[in-house]
C-alpha positions in Angstrom: 0.0 0.0 0.0 1.5 3.3 -1.1 0.8 5.5 1.9 1.1 3.0 4.7 3.8 3.9 7.2 4.9 0.3 7.7 4.9 -0.4 4.0 7.3 2.5 3.6 9.6 0.9 6.2 9.4 -2.4 4.3 10.4 -0.6 1.0 13.2 1.3 2.8 11.6 4.7 2.3 11.5 5.4 6.0 14.4 4.3 8.3 13.8 2.0 11.2 16.0 0.4 13.8 15.6 -3.2 12.5 16.5 -6.1 14.7 15.4 -8.8 12.3 14.6 -9.1 8.6 13.8 -12.1 6.4 11.8 -12.7 3.2 8.4 -12.5 5.0 8.9 -10.2 8.0 10.7 -7.3 9.6 11.1 -6.5 13.3 12.1 -3.1 14.4 12.1 -0.9 17.6 8.9 1.0 18.3 9.6 4.8 18.3 7.3 5.3 21.3 8.2 2.4 23.5 5.9 1.4 26.3 8.4 -0.9 27.9 12.2 -1.2 28.0 11.8 -3.6 25.1 9.1 -2.7 22.6 9.7 -4.2 19.2 7.2 -4.4 16.4 7.1 -7.5 14.1 5.3 -6.9 10.8 4.7 -8.9 7.7 6.2 -7.5 4.5 2.9 -8.1 2.8 0.3 -5.4 3.6 -2.5 -6.7 5.7 -4.6 -4.1 7.5 -5.0 -6.1 10.7 -5.2 -9.7 12.0 -8.5 -10.2 10.2 -6.4 -10.4 7.0 -5.1 -13.8 8.3 -7.2 -16.3 6.3 -6.5 -20.0 5.7 -4.0 -19.1 2.9 -2.0 -16.9 5.3 -2.3 -18.9 8.6 1.4 -19.9 8.4 2.4 -16.2 8.2 0.9 -15.6 11.7 3.0 -18.4 13.0 6.0 -17.0 11.4 5.4 -13.6 13.0 5.2 -15.3 16.4 8.4 -17.2 15.8 10.2 -14.0 14.8 8.9 -12.4 18.1 10.3 -15.4 20.0 13.7 -15.1 18.2 13.8 -11.3 19.0 12.9 -12.0 22.7 15.7 -14.6 22.8 18.2 -12.1 21.3 17.3 -9.5 23.9 17.6 -12.0 26.7 13.9 -11.8 27.7 12.8 -14.6 30.0 9.2 -13.4 30.0 7.4 -11.0 27.7 4.1 -10.0 26.3 2.9 -10.0 22.7 -0.1 -7.9 21.7 -2.0 -7.5 18.4 -4.4 -4.6 18.3 -7.2 -4.9 15.7 -9.2 -1.8 15.0 -9.1 1.7 16.4 -11.1 0.9 19.5 -8.5 -1.7 20.4 -5.7 0.9 20.1 -4.5 0.2 16.6 -3.0 3.4 15.1 -1.1 2.0 12.1 -3.4 -0.1 10.0 -0.8 -2.7 8.9 -0.8 -5.9 10.9 1.9 -5.8 13.6 2.8 -7.8 16.7 4.0 -5.8 19.7 6.8 -7.5 21.7 7.0 -5.9 25.2 9.3 -6.9 27.9 11.9 -5.8 30.4 9.5 -4.7 33.2 6.6 -6.3 35.0 3.4 -6.3 32.9 0.2 -5.4 34.8 -3.2 -7.0 34.2 -5.6 -6.0 33.0 -3.5 -4.2 30.4 -5.9 -1.3 29.5 
């Protein structure tokens, strides 16, 4: 998608502090971190939110979680939280599917 912020990161038009990249996904540091570790894991393919994960893309969701696990391991996180916001009322502000990896501090419950 031409005007999507995260698609611009995928295309290299906007710089990001990348911590992982492969043929299907990129992980980069959030510019407004909510925890000492706050990394976003996104698919290179534009999907507006998790509702874009249909049967043909089910493996992609597993890949994003595996990338989040790899990043958590690289950062030495023993425990962490992953979050996917779907829709504005859930807190989604960039409408490109992304997994938040949060760690490095105690996580409260309920989250919001």
